[in-house]
PQR file with spaces between the fields and no chain letter, atoms N, CA, C, O and H, PARSE charges and radii, in Angstrom:
ATOM       1  N    MET     1      50.691  211.954   99.294 -0.4000 1.5000
ATOM       2  CA   MET     1      49.732  211.081   99.931 -0.0000 2.0000
ATOM       3  C    MET     1      51.111  209.986   99.898  0.5500 1.7000
ATOM       4  O    MET     1      51.912  209.924   98.965 -0.5500 1.4000
ATOM       5  N    ILE     2      51.157  209.159  101.154 -0.4000 1.5000
ATOM       6  CA   ILE     2      52.116  208.035  101.437 -0.0000 2.0000
ATOM       7  C    ILE     2      51.345  206.383  100.705  0.5500 1.7000
ATOM       8  O    ILE     2      50.290  205.938  101.157 -0.5500 1.4000
ATOM       9  H    ILE     2      50.506  209.210  101.911  0.4000 1.0000
ATOM      10  N    SER     3      52.060  205.743   99.644 -0.4000 1.5000
ATOM      11  CA   SER     3      51.658  204.475   99.273 -0.0000 2.0000
ATOM      12  C    SER     3      51.564  203.137  100.078  0.5500 1.7000
ATOM      13  O    SER     3      52.401  202.782  100.909 -0.5500 1.4000
ATOM      14  H    SER     3      52.917  206.105   99.276  0.4000 1.0000
ATOM      15  N    SER     4      50.869  202.706   99.863 -0.4000 1.5000
ATOM      16  CA   SER     4      50.263  201.037  100.851 -0.0000 2.0000
ATOM      17  C    SER     4      51.533  200.578  100.859  0.5500 1.7000
ATOM      18  O    SER     4      51.945  200.164  101.943 -0.5500 1.4000
ATOM      19  H    SER     4      50.189  202.994   99.188  0.4000 1.0000
ATOM      20  N    ASP     5      52.466  200.536   99.663 -0.4000 1.5000
ATOM      21  CA   ASP     5      53.636  200.278   99.686 -0.0000 2.0000
ATOM      22  C    ASP     5      54.818  200.619  100.868  0.5500 1.7000
ATOM      23  O    ASP     5      55.418  199.863  101.632 -0.5500 1.4000
ATOM      24  H    ASP     5      52.131  200.872   98.783  0.4000 1.0000
ATOM      25  N    VAL     6      54.873  201.831  100.709 -0.4000 1.5000
ATOM      26  CA   VAL     6      55.789  202.289  101.703 -0.0000 2.0000
ATOM      27  C    VAL     6      54.775  202.255  103.211  0.5500 1.7000
ATOM      28  O    VAL     6      55.380  202.804  104.132 -0.5500 1.4000
ATOM      29  H    VAL     6      54.386  202.445  100.088  0.4000 1.0000
ATOM      30  N    ILE     7      53.761  201.871  103.508 -0.4000 1.5000
ATOM      31  CA   ILE     7      53.275  201.696  104.905 -0.0000 2.0000
ATOM      32  C    ILE     7      53.650  200.223  105.199  0.5500 1.7000
ATOM      33  O    ILE     7      53.908  199.860  106.347 -0.5500 1.4000
ATOM      34  H    ILE     7      53.269  201.425  102.760  0.4000 1.0000
ATOM      35  N    HIS     8      53.677  199.333  104.078 -0.4000 1.5000
ATOM      36  CA   HIS     8      53.897  198.208  104.486 -0.0000 2.0000
ATOM      37  C    HIS     8      55.190  197.631  104.734  0.5500 1.7000
ATOM      38  O    HIS     8      55.403  196.520  105.221 -0.5500 1.4000
ATOM      39  H    HIS     8      53.467  199.628  103.146  0.4000 1.0000
ATOM      40  N    ASP     9      56.367  198.813  104.211 -0.4000 1.5000
ATOM      41  CA   ASP     9      57.487  197.909  104.372 -0.0000 2.0000
ATOM      42  C    ASP     9      57.903  198.667  105.770  0.5500 1.7000
ATOM      43  O    ASP     9      58.705  198.181  106.567 -0.5500 1.4000
ATOM      44  H    ASP     9      56.194  199.716  103.816  0.4000 1.0000
ATOM      45  N    PHE    10      57.339  199.742  105.924 -0.4000 1.5000
ATOM      46  CA   PHE    10      57.962  200.458  107.465 -0.0000 2.0000
ATOM      47  C    PHE    10      56.832  199.529  108.639  0.5500 1.7000
ATOM      48  O    PHE    10      57.088  199.892  109.787 -0.5500 1.4000
ATOM      49  H    PHE    10      56.688  200.137  105.276  0.4000 1.0000
ATOM      50  N    LYS    11      55.966  198.718  108.610 -0.4000 1.5000
ATOM      51  CA   LYS    11      55.023  198.152  109.384 -0.0000 2.0000
ATOM      52  C    LYS    11      56.280  196.902  109.747  0.5500 1.7000
ATOM      53  O    LYS    11      56.809  196.632  110.825 -0.5500 1.4000
ATOM      54  H    LYS    11      55.758  198.422  107.678  0.4000 1.0000
ATOM      55  N    CYS    12      56.461  196.372  108.541 -0.4000 1.5000
ATOM      56  CA   CYS    12      57.244  194.876  108.496 -0.0000 2.0000
ATOM      57  C    CYS    12      58.665  194.871  109.069  0.5500 1.7000
ATOM      58  O    CYS    12      59.262  194.048  109.763 -0.5500 1.4000
ATOM      59  H    CYS    12      56.031  196.591  107.665  0.4000 1.0000
ATOM      60  N    GLY    13      59.047  196.168  108.507 -0.4000 1.5000
ATOM      61  CA   GLY    13      60.473  196.267  109.235 -0.0000 2.0000
ATOM      62  C    GLY    13      60.507  196.349  110.643  0.5500 1.7000
ATOM      63  O    GLY    13      61.312  195.609  111.209 -0.5500 1.4000
ATOM      64  H    GLY    13      58.563  196.837  107.943  0.4000 1.0000
ATOM      65  N    ARG    14      59.667  197.237  111.456 -0.4000 1.5000
ATOM      66  CA   ARG    14      58.999  197.417  112.902 -0.0000 2.0000
ATOM      67  C    ARG    14      58.858  196.093  113.361  0.5500 1.7000
ATOM      68  O    ARG    14      59.249  195.829  114.498 -0.5500 1.4000
ATOM      69  H    ARG    14      59.013  197.838  110.996  0.4000 1.0000
ATOM      70  N    HIS    15      58.312  195.141  112.583 -0.4000 1.5000
ATOM      71  CA   HIS    15      57.740  193.671  112.878 -0.0000 2.0000
ATOM      72  C    HIS    15      58.820  192.897  113.194  0.5500 1.7000
ATOM      73  O    HIS    15      58.863  192.227  114.225 -0.5500 1.4000
ATOM      74  H    HIS    15      57.994  195.356  111.659  0.4000 1.0000
ATOM      75  N    SER    16      60.077  192.959  112.029 -0.4000 1.5000
ATOM      76  CA   SER    16      60.870  192.368  112.005 -0.0000 2.0000
ATOM      77  C    SER    16      62.430  192.664  113.211  0.5500 1.7000
ATOM      78  O    SER    16      63.472  192.031  113.375 -0.5500 1.4000
ATOM      79  H    SER    16      60.042  193.503  111.191  0.4000 1.0000
ATOM      80  N    GLY    17      61.850  193.972  113.856 -0.4000 1.5000
ATOM      81  CA   GLY    17      62.959  194.297  114.171 -0.0000 2.0000
ATOM      82  C    GLY    17      64.124  195.506  114.092  0.5500 1.7000
ATOM      83  O    GLY    17      64.912  195.903  114.950 -0.5500 1.4000
ATOM      84  H    GLY    17      61.002  194.486  113.723  0.4000 1.0000
ATOM      85  N    VAL    18      63.888  195.950  112.624 -0.4000 1.5000
ATOM      86  CA   VAL    18      64.875  196.713  112.033 -0.0000 2.0000
ATOM      87  C    VAL    18      64.172  198.126  112.409  0.5500 1.7000
ATOM      88  O    VAL    18      63.039  198.604  112.365 -0.5500 1.4000
ATOM      89  H    VAL    18      63.247  195.628  111.927  0.4000 1.0000
ATOM      90  N    PRO    19      65.789  198.628  112.899 -0.5600 1.5000
ATOM      91  CA   PRO    19      65.481  200.237  113.889  0.2800 2.0000
ATOM      92  C    PRO    19      64.832  201.162  112.889  0.5500 1.7000
ATOM      93  O    PRO    19      65.157  201.042  111.708 -0.5500 1.4000
ATOM      94  N    THR    20      64.034  201.984  113.209 -0.4000 1.5000
ATOM      95  CA   THR    20      62.976  203.101  113.021 -0.0000 2.0000
ATOM      96  C    THR    20      64.036  203.653  111.637  0.5500 1.7000
ATOM      97  O    THR    20      63.739  203.737  110.445 -0.5500 1.4000
ATOM      98  H    THR    20      63.770  202.082  114.169  0.4000 1.0000
ATOM      99  N    CYS    21      65.284  203.956  112.300 -0.4000 1.5000
ATOM     100  CA   CYS    21      65.991  205.176  111.574 -0.0000 2.0000
ATOM     101  C    CYS    21      66.423  204.194  110.045  0.5500 1.7000
ATOM     102  O    CYS    21      66.259  204.650  108.913 -0.5500 1.4000
ATOM     103  H    CYS    21      65.525  203.888  113.268  0.4000 1.0000
ATOM     104  N    CYS    22      66.894  203.033  110.285 -0.4000 1.5000
ATOM     105  CA   CYS    22      67.012  202.101  109.038 -0.0000 2.0000
ATOM     106  C    CYS    22      65.543  201.950  107.633  0.5500 1.7000
ATOM     107  O    CYS    22      65.646  201.904  106.407 -0.5500 1.4000
ATOM     108  H    CYS    22      67.028  202.663  111.204  0.4000 1.0000
ATOM     109  N    ILE    23      64.171  201.907  108.631 -0.4000 1.5000
ATOM     110  CA   ILE    23      63.539  202.191  107.604 -0.0000 2.0000
ATOM     111  C    ILE    23      63.442  203.316  107.017  0.5500 1.7000
ATOM     112  O    ILE    23      63.314  203.315  105.793 -0.5500 1.4000
ATOM     113  H    ILE    23      64.088  201.944  109.627  0.4000 1.0000
ATOM     114  N    PHE    24      63.480  204.622  107.782 -0.4000 1.5000
ATOM     115  CA   PHE    24      63.212  205.367  106.849 -0.0000 2.0000
ATOM     116  C    PHE    24      64.172  205.976  106.044  0.5500 1.7000
ATOM     117  O    PHE    24      64.037  206.886  105.226 -0.5500 1.4000
ATOM     118  H    PHE    24      63.584  204.623  108.777  0.4000 1.0000
ATOM     119  N    TRP    25      65.397  205.200  106.468 -0.4000 1.5000
ATOM     120  CA   TRP    25      66.516  205.440  105.486 -0.0000 2.0000
ATOM     121  C    TRP    25      66.043  204.500  104.111  0.5500 1.7000
ATOM     122  O    TRP    25      66.006  205.012  102.992 -0.5500 1.4000
ATOM     123  H    TRP    25      65.506  204.461  107.133  0.4000 1.0000
ATOM     124  N    PHE    26      65.765  203.366  104.305 -0.4000 1.5000
ATOM     125  CA   PHE    26      65.390  202.558  102.896 -0.0000 2.0000
ATOM     126  C    PHE    26      64.449  203.341  102.431  0.5500 1.7000
ATOM     127  O    PHE    26      64.836  203.905  101.407 -0.5500 1.4000
ATOM     128  H    PHE    26      65.795  202.951  105.214  0.4000 1.0000
ATOM     129  N    VAL    27      63.236  203.662  102.778 -0.4000 1.5000
ATOM     130  CA   VAL    27      62.057  204.079  102.144 -0.0000 2.0000
ATOM     131  C    VAL    27      62.225  205.040  101.651  0.5500 1.7000
ATOM     132  O    VAL    27      61.640  205.186  100.578 -0.5500 1.4000
ATOM     133  H    VAL    27      62.921  203.204  103.609  0.4000 1.0000
ATOM     134  N    CYS    28      63.336  206.508  102.298 -0.4000 1.5000
ATOM     135  CA   CYS    28      63.171  207.447  101.702 -0.0000 2.0000
ATOM     136  C    CYS    28      64.325  207.728  100.935  0.5500 1.7000
ATOM     137  O    CYS    28      64.182  208.648  100.130 -0.5500 1.4000
ATOM     138  H    CYS    28      63.811  206.389  103.170  0.4000 1.0000
ATOM     139  N    VAL    29      65.346  207.220  100.969 -0.4000 1.5000
ATOM     140  CA   VAL    29      66.653  207.428  100.743 -0.0000 2.0000
ATOM     141  C    VAL    29      67.438  206.432   99.745  0.5500 1.7000
ATOM     142  O    VAL    29      68.001  206.717   98.688 -0.5500 1.4000
ATOM     143  H    VAL    29      65.462  206.472  101.623  0.4000 1.0000
ATOM     144  N    TRP    30      67.318  205.207  100.373 -0.4000 1.5000
ATOM     145  CA   TRP    30      67.396  204.082   99.586 -0.0000 2.0000
ATOM     146  C    TRP    30      67.137  203.658   98.208  0.5500 1.7000
ATOM     147  O    TRP    30      67.780  203.278   97.229 -0.5500 1.4000
ATOM     148  H    TRP    30      66.861  204.975  101.232  0.4000 1.0000
ATOM     149  N    VAL    31      65.736  203.917   98.597 -0.4000 1.5000
ATOM     150  CA   VAL    31      65.010  203.625   97.102 -0.0000 2.0000
ATOM     151  C    VAL    31      65.180  204.053   96.221  0.5500 1.7000
ATOM     152  O    VAL    31      65.365  203.377   95.210 -0.5500 1.4000
ATOM     153  H    VAL    31      65.214  204.225   99.392  0.4000 1.0000
ATOM     154  N    PRO    32      65.193  205.721   96.226 -0.5600 1.5000
ATOM     155  CA   PRO    32      65.497  206.591   95.128  0.2800 2.0000
ATOM     156  C    PRO    32      66.979  206.644   94.814  0.5500 1.7000
ATOM     157  O    PRO    32      67.379  206.995   93.704 -0.5500 1.4000
ATOM     158  N    MET    33      67.844  206.269   95.867 -0.4000 1.5000
ATOM     159  CA   MET    33      69.150  206.199   95.305 -0.0000 2.0000
ATOM     160  C    MET    33      69.621  205.071   94.678  0.5500 1.7000
ATOM     161  O    MET    33      70.662  205.049   94.021 -0.5500 1.4000
ATOM     162  H    MET    33      67.519  205.984   96.769  0.4000 1.0000
ATOM     163  N    PHE    34      68.934  204.191   94.846 -0.4000 1.5000
ATOM     164  CA   PHE    34      69.646  202.838   94.359 -0.0000 2.0000
ATOM     165  C    PHE    34      69.882  202.998   92.599  0.5500 1.7000
ATOM     166  O    PHE    34      70.514  202.088   92.063 -0.5500 1.4000
ATOM     167  H    PHE    34      68.088  204.210   95.379  0.4000 1.0000
ATOM     168  N    ARG    35      69.509  203.844   91.953 -0.4000 1.5000
ATOM     169  CA   ARG    35      69.690  203.944   90.186 -0.0000 2.0000
ATOM     170  C    ARG    35      71.416  204.234   90.266  0.5500 1.7000
ATOM     171  O    ARG    35      71.931  204.063   89.161 -0.5500 1.4000
ATOM     172  H    ARG    35      68.996  204.583   92.388  0.4000 1.0000
ATOM     173  N    PHE    36      71.991  204.469   90.900 -0.4000 1.5000
ATOM     174  CA   PHE    36      73.158  205.161   91.570 -0.0000 2.0000
ATOM     175  C    PHE    36      74.326  204.341   91.615  0.5500 1.7000
ATOM     176  O    PHE    36      74.900  204.566   92.681 -0.5500 1.4000
ATOM     177  H    PHE    36      71.572  204.608   91.797  0.4000 1.0000
ATOM     178  N    LYS    37      75.037  203.347   90.821 -0.4000 1.5000
ATOM     179  CA   LYS    37      75.520  202.355   90.735 -0.0000 2.0000
ATOM     180  C    LYS    37      77.053  202.670   91.593  0.5500 1.7000
ATOM     181  O    LYS    37      77.489  201.859   92.410 -0.5500 1.4000
ATOM     182  H    LYS    37      74.572  203.163   89.956  0.4000 1.0000
ATOM     183  N    LYS    38      77.653  203.762   91.312 -0.4000 1.5000
ATOM     184  CA   LYS    38      78.687  203.832   92.419 -0.0000 2.0000
ATOM     185  C    LYS    38      78.492  203.632   93.917  0.5500 1.7000
ATOM     186  O    LYS    38      79.150  203.040   94.773 -0.5500 1.4000
ATOM     187  H    LYS    38      77.298  204.420   90.648  0.4000 1.0000
ATOM     188  N    ILE    39      76.913  204.604   93.943 -0.4000 1.5000
ATOM     189  CA   ILE    39      76.907  204.531   95.635 -0.0000 2.0000
ATOM     190  C    ILE    39      76.456  203.157   96.075  0.5500 1.7000
ATOM     191  O    ILE    39      76.438  202.624   97.185 -0.5500 1.4000
ATOM     192  H    ILE    39      76.379  205.085   93.248  0.4000 1.0000
ATOM     193  N    ARG    40      76.126  202.775   94.966 -0.4000 1.5000
ATOM     194  CA   ARG    40      75.013  201.281   95.323 -0.0000 2.0000
ATOM     195  C    ARG    40      76.169  200.410   95.840  0.5500 1.7000
ATOM     196  O    ARG    40      76.079  199.881   96.947 -0.5500 1.4000
ATOM     197  H    ARG    40      76.140  203.208   94.064  0.4000 1.0000
ATOM     198  N    VAL    41      77.419  200.225   94.944 -0.4000 1.5000
ATOM     199  CA   VAL    41      78.406  199.281   95.292 -0.0000 2.0000
ATOM     200  C    VAL    41      79.031  199.621   96.620  0.5500 1.7000
ATOM     201  O    VAL    41      78.954  198.864   97.588 -0.5500 1.4000
ATOM     202  H    VAL    41      77.493  200.656   94.044  0.4000 1.0000
ATOM     203  N    TRP    42      79.678  200.830   96.637 -0.4000 1.5000
ATOM     204  CA   TRP    42      80.011  201.381   97.510 -0.0000 2.0000
ATOM     205  C    TRP    42      79.212  200.998   99.071  0.5500 1.7000
ATOM     206  O    TRP    42      79.920  200.948  100.076 -0.5500 1.4000
ATOM     207  H    TRP    42      79.741  201.445   95.851  0.4000 1.0000
ATOM     208  N    TYR    43      78.106  200.806   99.147 -0.4000 1.5000
ATOM     209  CA   TYR    43      77.135  200.657  100.253 -0.0000 2.0000
ATOM     210  C    TYR    43      77.160  198.927  100.418  0.5500 1.7000
ATOM     211  O    TYR    43      77.249  198.394  101.525 -0.5500 1.4000
ATOM     212  H    TYR    43      77.531  200.846   98.330  0.4000 1.0000
ATOM     213  N    PHE    44      77.086  198.310   99.393 -0.4000 1.5000
ATOM     214  CA   PHE    44      76.773  197.119   99.604 -0.0000 2.0000
ATOM     215  C    PHE    44      78.002  196.802  100.310  0.5500 1.7000
ATOM     216  O    PHE    44      77.999  196.392  101.471 -0.5500 1.4000
ATOM     217  H    PHE    44      77.014  198.743   98.495  0.4000 1.0000
ATOM     218  N    ASN    45      79.195  197.011   99.529 -0.4000 1.5000
ATOM     219  CA   ASN    45      80.329  196.313  100.265 -0.0000 2.0000
ATOM     220  C    ASN    45      80.717  197.089  101.769  0.5500 1.7000
ATOM     221  O    ASN    45      81.890  197.030  102.138 -0.5500 1.4000
ATOM     222  H    ASN    45      79.197  197.344   98.586  0.4000 1.0000
ATOM     223  N    ARG    46      79.713  197.808  102.614 -0.4000 1.5000
ATOM     224  CA   ARG    46      79.794  197.849  103.810 -0.0000 2.0000
ATOM     225  C    ARG    46      78.915  197.056  104.380  0.5500 1.7000
ATOM     226  O    ARG    46      78.922  196.934  105.605 -0.5500 1.4000
ATOM     227  H    ARG    46      78.760  197.855  102.314  0.4000 1.0000
ATOM     228  N    ILE    47      78.056  196.418  103.631 -0.4000 1.5000
ATOM     229  CA   ILE    47      76.669  195.826  104.656 -0.0000 2.0000
ATOM     230  C    ILE    47      76.755  194.427  104.226  0.5500 1.7000
ATOM     231  O    ILE    47      75.696  193.835  104.439 -0.5500 1.4000
ATOM     232  H    ILE    47      78.050  196.518  102.636  0.4000 1.0000
ATOM     233  N    LEU    48      77.728  193.656  103.657 -0.4000 1.5000
ATOM     234  CA   LEU    48      77.823  192.201  103.270 -0.0000 2.0000
ATOM     235  C    LEU    48      76.908  191.340  104.195  0.5500 1.7000
ATOM     236  O    LEU    48      76.058  190.594  103.709 -0.5500 1.4000
ATOM     237  H    LEU    48      78.588  194.136  103.484  0.4000 1.0000
ATOM     238  N    ASN    49      77.113  191.467  105.612 -0.4000 1.5000
ATOM     239  CA   ASN    49      77.090  190.798  106.592 -0.0000 2.0000
ATOM     240  C    ASN    49      75.537  191.170  107.514  0.5500 1.7000
ATOM     241  O    ASN    49      75.228  190.614  108.568 -0.5500 1.4000
ATOM     242  H    ASN    49      77.803  192.073  106.006  0.4000 1.0000
ATOM     243  N    TRP    50      74.617  192.356  106.725 -0.4000 1.5000
ATOM     244  CA   TRP    50      73.697  192.414  107.310 -0.0000 2.0000
ATOM     245  C    TRP    50      72.605  192.051  106.539  0.5500 1.7000
ATOM     246  O    TRP    50      72.543  191.932  105.316 -0.5500 1.4000
ATOM     247  H    TRP    50      74.867  192.808  105.869  0.4000 1.0000
ATOM     248  N    ASP    51      71.414  191.823  107.715 -0.4000 1.5000
ATOM     249  CA   ASP    51      70.297  191.102  107.126 -0.0000 2.0000
ATOM     250  C    ASP    51      69.323  191.735  106.808  0.5500 1.7000
ATOM     251  O    ASP    51      68.188  191.272  106.698 -0.5500 1.4000
ATOM     252  H    ASP    51      71.464  191.920  108.710  0.4000 1.0000
ATOM     253  N    TYR    52      69.852  193.546  106.517 -0.4000 1.5000
ATOM     254  CA   TYR    52      68.897  194.443  106.083 -0.0000 2.0000
ATOM     255  C    TYR    52      69.636  195.723  105.736  0.5500 1.7000
ATOM     256  O    TYR    52      70.806  195.763  106.118 -0.5500 1.4000
ATOM     257  H    TYR    52      70.774  193.922  106.607  0.4000 1.0000
ATOM     258  N    ILE    53      69.263  196.555  105.218 -0.4000 1.5000
ATOM     259  CA   ILE    53      69.459  197.779  104.386 -0.0000 2.0000
ATOM     260  C    ILE    53      69.603  198.823  105.652  0.5500 1.7000
ATOM     261  O    ILE    53      68.728  199.607  106.017 -0.5500 1.4000
ATOM     262  H    ILE    53      68.313  196.522  104.908  0.4000 1.0000
ATOM     263  N    PRO    54      70.877  198.659  106.223 -0.5600 1.5000
ATOM     264  CA   PRO    54      70.630  199.917  107.591  0.2800 2.0000
ATOM     265  C    PRO    54      70.929  201.264  106.954  0.5500 1.7000
ATOM     266  O    PRO    54      71.361  201.442  105.815 -0.5500 1.4000
ATOM     267  N    CYS    55      70.650  202.130  107.810 -0.4000 1.5000
ATOM     268  CA   CYS    55      70.936  203.592  107.489 -0.0000 2.0000
ATOM     269  C    CYS    55      72.211  204.123  107.579  0.5500 1.7000
ATOM     270  O    CYS    55      72.899  203.232  108.075 -0.5500 1.4000
ATOM     271  H    CYS    55      70.299  201.985  108.735  0.4000 1.0000
ATOM     272  N    LEU    56      72.858  205.048  107.377 -0.4000 1.5000
ATOM     273  CA   LEU    56      74.470  205.705  107.045 -0.0000 2.0000
ATOM     274  C    LEU    56      74.942  205.633  108.294  0.5500 1.7000
ATOM     275  O    LEU    56      76.119  205.369  108.541 -0.5500 1.4000
ATOM     276  H    LEU    56      72.299  205.772  106.975  0.4000 1.0000
ATOM     277  N    LEU    57      74.289  205.803  108.941 -0.4000 1.5000
ATOM     278  CA   LEU    57      74.704  206.381  110.656 -0.0000 2.0000
ATOM     279  C    LEU    57      74.475  204.916  110.847  0.5500 1.7000
ATOM     280  O    LEU    57      75.180  204.714  109.858 -0.5500 1.4000
ATOM     281  H    LEU    57      73.333  206.017  108.740  0.4000 1.0000
ATOM     282  N    CYS    58      74.118  203.653  111.233 -0.4000 1.5000
ATOM     283  CA   CYS    58      74.217  202.589  111.637 -0.0000 2.0000
ATOM     284  C    CYS    58      75.358  202.130  111.035  0.5500 1.7000
ATOM     285  O    CYS    58      76.262  201.702  111.752 -0.5500 1.4000
ATOM     286  H    CYS    58      73.545  203.817  112.036  0.4000 1.0000
ATOM     287  N    VAL    59      75.486  202.145  109.749 -0.4000 1.5000
ATOM     288  CA   VAL    59      77.322  201.721  109.010 -0.0000 2.0000
ATOM     289  C    VAL    59      78.091  202.085  109.489  0.5500 1.7000
ATOM     290  O    VAL    59      78.870  201.278  109.997 -0.5500 1.4000
ATOM     291  H    VAL    59      74.751  202.493  109.166  0.4000 1.0000
ATOM     292  N    ILE    60      78.301  203.284  109.599 -0.4000 1.5000
ATOM     293  CA   ILE    60      79.442  204.186  110.223 -0.0000 2.0000
ATOM     294  C    ILE    60      79.482  203.596  111.657  0.5500 1.7000
ATOM     295  O    ILE    60      80.495  202.913  111.807 -0.5500 1.4000
ATOM     296  H    ILE    60      77.668  203.939  109.187  0.4000 1.0000
ATOM     297  N    THR    61      78.903  203.636  112.463 -0.4000 1.5000
ATOM     298  CA   THR    61      79.044  203.454  114.034 -0.0000 2.0000
ATOM     299  C    THR    61      78.508  201.730  114.193  0.5500 1.7000
ATOM     300  O    THR    61      78.112  201.207  115.235 -0.5500 1.4000
ATOM     301  H    THR    61      78.080  204.192  112.341  0.4000 1.0000
ATOM     302  N    LYS    62      78.628  201.119  112.932 -0.4000 1.5000
ATOM     303  CA   LYS    62      78.585  199.247  112.875 -0.0000 2.0000
ATOM     304  C    LYS    62      76.855  199.045  114.107  0.5500 1.7000
ATOM     305  O    LYS    62      76.601  198.089  114.840 -0.5500 1.4000
ATOM     306  H    LYS    62      78.950  201.544  112.086  0.4000 1.0000
ATOM     307  N    LYS    63      76.272  199.925  113.958 -0.4000 1.5000
ATOM     308  CA   LYS    63      75.352  199.476  114.993 -0.0000 2.0000
ATOM     309  C    LYS    63      73.955  198.311  113.744  0.5500 1.7000
ATOM     310  O    LYS    63      73.184  198.523  112.808 -0.5500 1.4000
ATOM     311  H    LYS    63      76.478  200.702  113.363  0.4000 1.0000
ATOM     312  N    ASN    64      74.379  197.236  114.533 -0.4000 1.5000
ATOM     313  CA   ASN    64      73.674  196.162  113.699 -0.0000 2.0000
ATOM     314  C    ASN    64      72.792  195.213  114.885  0.5500 1.7000
ATOM     315  O    ASN    64      73.088  194.532  115.867 -0.5500 1.4000
ATOM     316  H    ASN    64      75.005  197.063  115.294  0.4000 1.0000
ATOM     317  N    VAL    65      71.598  195.593  114.192 -0.4000 1.5000
ATOM     318  CA   VAL    65      70.671  194.714  115.694 -0.0000 2.0000
ATOM     319  C    VAL    65      70.932  193.033  115.393  0.5500 1.7000
ATOM     320  O    VAL    65      70.454  192.193  116.156 -0.5500 1.4000
ATOM     321  H    VAL    65      71.357  196.146  113.394  0.4000 1.0000
ATOM     322  N    GLY    66      71.713  192.667  114.239 -0.4000 1.5000
ATOM     323  CA   GLY    66      71.659  191.148  114.034 -0.0000 2.0000
ATOM     324  C    GLY    66      70.687  190.861  113.513  0.5500 1.7000
ATOM     325  O    GLY    66      69.896  191.605  112.932 -0.5500 1.4000
ATOM     326  H    GLY    66      72.101  193.349  113.620  0.4000 1.0000
ATOM     327  N    LYS    67      70.625  189.339  113.720 -0.4000 1.5000
ATOM     328  CA   LYS    67      69.392  188.744  113.099 -0.0000 2.0000
ATOM     329  C    LYS    67      68.117  188.656  113.626  0.5500 1.7000
ATOM     330  O    LYS    67      67.742  188.299  114.743 -0.5500 1.4000
ATOM     331  H    LYS    67      71.267  188.735  114.192  0.4000 1.0000
ATOM     332  N    LEU    68      67.195  189.229  112.153 -0.4000 1.5000
ATOM     333  CA   LEU    68      66.033  189.873  112.358 -0.0000 2.0000
ATOM     334  C    LEU    68      64.922  188.632  112.793  0.5500 1.7000
ATOM     335  O    LEU    68      65.249  187.457  112.627 -0.5500 1.4000
ATOM     336  H    LEU    68      67.499  189.518  111.246  0.4000 1.0000
ATOM     337  N    LYS    69      63.418  189.041  113.434 -0.4000 1.5000
ATOM     338  CA   LYS    69      62.758  188.462  113.722 -0.0000 2.0000
ATOM     339  C    LYS    69      61.975  188.210  112.306  0.5500 1.7000
ATOM     340  O    LYS    69      62.036  189.084  111.441 -0.5500 1.4000
ATOM     341  H    LYS    69      63.153  189.996  113.569  0.4000 1.0000
ATOM     342  N    VAL    70      61.257  187.035  112.084 -0.4000 1.5000
ATOM     343  CA   VAL    70      60.429  186.629  110.822 -0.0000 2.0000
ATOM     344  C    VAL    70      59.120  187.704  110.755  0.5500 1.7000
ATOM     345  O    VAL    70      58.452  187.701  111.789 -0.5500 1.4000
ATOM     346  H    VAL    70      61.207  186.324  112.786  0.4000 1.0000
ATOM     347  N    CYS    71      58.774  188.391  109.958 -0.4000 1.5000
ATOM     348  CA   CYS    71      57.590  189.171  110.211 -0.0000 2.0000
ATOM     349  C    CYS    71      56.530  188.564  109.509  0.5500 1.7000
ATOM     350  O    CYS    71      56.688  188.163  108.356 -0.5500 1.4000
ATOM     351  H    CYS    71      59.317  188.393  109.118  0.4000 1.0000
ATOM     352  N    SER    72      55.255  188.445  110.234 -0.4000 1.5000
ATOM     353  CA   SER    72      54.320  187.805  109.543 -0.0000 2.0000
ATOM     354  C    SER    72      53.033  188.466  108.971  0.5500 1.7000
ATOM     355  O    SER    72      51.911  187.968  108.889 -0.5500 1.4000
ATOM     356  H    SER    72      55.128  188.771  111.171  0.4000 1.0000
ATOM     357  N    CYS    73      53.560  190.011  108.499 -0.4000 1.5000
ATOM     358  CA   CYS    73      52.948  190.687  107.602 -0.0000 2.0000
ATOM     359  C    CYS    73      52.234  189.640  106.814  0.5500 1.7000
ATOM     360  O    CYS    73      51.120  189.408  107.285 -0.5500 1.4000
ATOM     361  H    CYS    73      54.472  190.416  108.565  0.4000 1.0000
ATOM     362  N    LEU    74      52.487  189.053  105.933 -0.4000 1.5000
ATOM     363  CA   LEU    74      52.290  188.064  104.602 -0.0000 2.0000
ATOM     364  C    LEU    74      50.596  187.286  105.635  0.5500 1.7000
ATOM     365  O    LEU    74      49.369  187.328  105.538 -0.5500 1.4000
ATOM     366  H    LEU    74      53.391  189.242  105.551  0.4000 1.0000
ATOM     367  N    GLU    75      51.263  186.896  106.200 -0.4000 1.5000
ATOM     368  CA   GLU    75      49.986  185.707  106.833 -0.0000 2.0000
ATOM     369  C    GLU    75      48.862  186.720  107.452  0.5500 1.7000
ATOM     370  O    GLU    75      47.780  186.821  106.874 -0.5500 1.4000
ATOM     371  H    GLU    75      52.259  186.862  106.279  0.4000 1.0000
ATOM     372  N    GLU    76      49.156  187.518  108.716 -0.4000 1.5000
ATOM     373  CA   GLU    76      48.050  188.447  109.647 -0.0000 2.0000
ATOM     374  C    GLU    76      48.159  189.786  108.407  0.5500 1.7000
ATOM     375  O    GLU    76      48.668  189.936  107.296 -0.5500 1.4000
ATOM     376  H    GLU    76      50.035  187.436  109.185  0.4000 1.0000
ATOM     377  N    ASN    77      47.356  190.585  109.368 -0.4000 1.5000
ATOM     378  CA   ASN    77      46.698  192.209  109.305 -0.0000 2.0000
ATOM     379  C    ASN    77      47.337  192.703  110.655  0.5500 1.7000
ATOM     380  O    ASN    77      46.804  192.752  111.763 -0.5500 1.4000
ATOM     381  H    ASN    77      46.943  190.464  110.271  0.4000 1.0000
ATOM     382  N    HIS    78      48.035  192.896  110.452 -0.4000 1.5000
ATOM     383  CA   HIS    78      48.755  193.677  111.924 -0.0000 2.0000
ATOM     384  C    HIS    78      48.155  195.147  112.015  0.5500 1.7000
ATOM     385  O    HIS    78      47.918  195.823  111.014 -0.5500 1.4000
ATOM     386  H    HIS    78      48.468  192.856  109.551  0.4000 1.0000
ATOM     387  N    GLU    79      47.982  195.479  113.037 -0.4000 1.5000
ATOM     388  CA   GLU    79      46.942  196.765  113.144 -0.0000 2.0000
ATOM     389  C    GLU    79      47.941  197.970  113.776  0.5500 1.7000
ATOM     390  O    GLU    79      47.671  199.167  113.676 -0.5500 1.4000
ATOM     391  H    GLU    79      48.174  194.929  113.850  0.4000 1.0000
ATOM     392  N    ASP    80      49.229  197.400  114.492 -0.4000 1.5000
ATOM     393  CA   ASP    80      50.133  198.845  114.984 -0.0000 2.0000
ATOM     394  C    ASP    80      51.406  199.153  114.268  0.5500 1.7000
ATOM     395  O    ASP    80      52.065  200.146  114.578 -0.5500 1.4000
ATOM     396  H    ASP    80      49.448  196.428  114.573  0.4000 1.0000
């Protein structure tokens, strides 16, 4: 079963303009991987100027969507 936090992270990421691949990466890979310090430091050194945690493919190809939109998930109840 998918937790409500995961659903919220996915919806908020989409509303903010984060690519779907990066949302899945964040939820399914980044959060569980975050406890490994060497990997975390390597990754952070490559995404210093990003507004979000990109997936590995976007880091390698330098596909950055730029400035994100502000999501109003906290103020409204989005249904999409």
